[in-house]
N, C-alpha and C positions, 0 to 999 in steps of 0.2 A: 502493501499500500504505500501510495505516494503523499507526502502532505504538503502544502500550501499554505503561508501565510499572508493575509491580506493587508495590504499596506495604508499608509495613512491618507493615501489618495483612493482607497476602495478597491486596489489595482491587486490581481493575482498573476502570480507566475507557473504558467503549467511546466511540470517537470519534463526535461528532456527526452525521457525514454518514453514516455506518454506522444510528444509531439512526434517524436521518430516513428513508433508503433501506428500512429493515426495520419500522417505525412501533412503534420501543419506545420504550415509557412506563416512568415510574414505577410500580411492583409488578406489571409484567409478569413471569411464570418464564422463565428460560432454562434448556435442558437443556445440558448440558456433558459431553461425551463424550472419550474419549483412547483415541490409539491409535499403537502404533509412537511416534512424537516429534512428536505433532499433535493440537492441544487443537482440537476443534468446538465451537463455542456455536451453539444455533437456538432462536430462539425458539419456546415451546411453544405449541399452538393453545389459544386459550380453554375451548374445548368440543369432545367428539367429532365434534359436527356440521361443525365449523371443521378438523377433522383430516381428515375425510371428503373436504369440500371442496376443500379443498389437494391432494388427489391424485385427484381425480375424472377431471381431465385423461387419464391413464395409464392409470387402469383403463377409462375408456370408449374408448379409442383404439382404431381400427380395429374396432369391436364391430358396425356395421351391416352389415360384409366377411363374419364370421363367421357374424352369424344370417341373412343370406341364402345364406350355402354348406351350413347346417346346413338350412335350409328346403329348398331344392334337393336335399339326400340325403334327406329325408323324403317329398317329391314324385316322387324318380326311382322 
């Protein structure tokens, strides 16, 4: 677990290993949300295409099976 300290200007430094892991570079935009007592920081995608690409595995998971089942219903 990495720790960060809030500066007097309310700034934090994201530890280098995490920046490298997420490929965060100066100028990248980060999405910050808070729920209950948890702050979440996420790297925002560069474009809508990048955002779609990031979730494509989940969207198309098991799609072949669903498509085959739908085809079988039409041909039955």
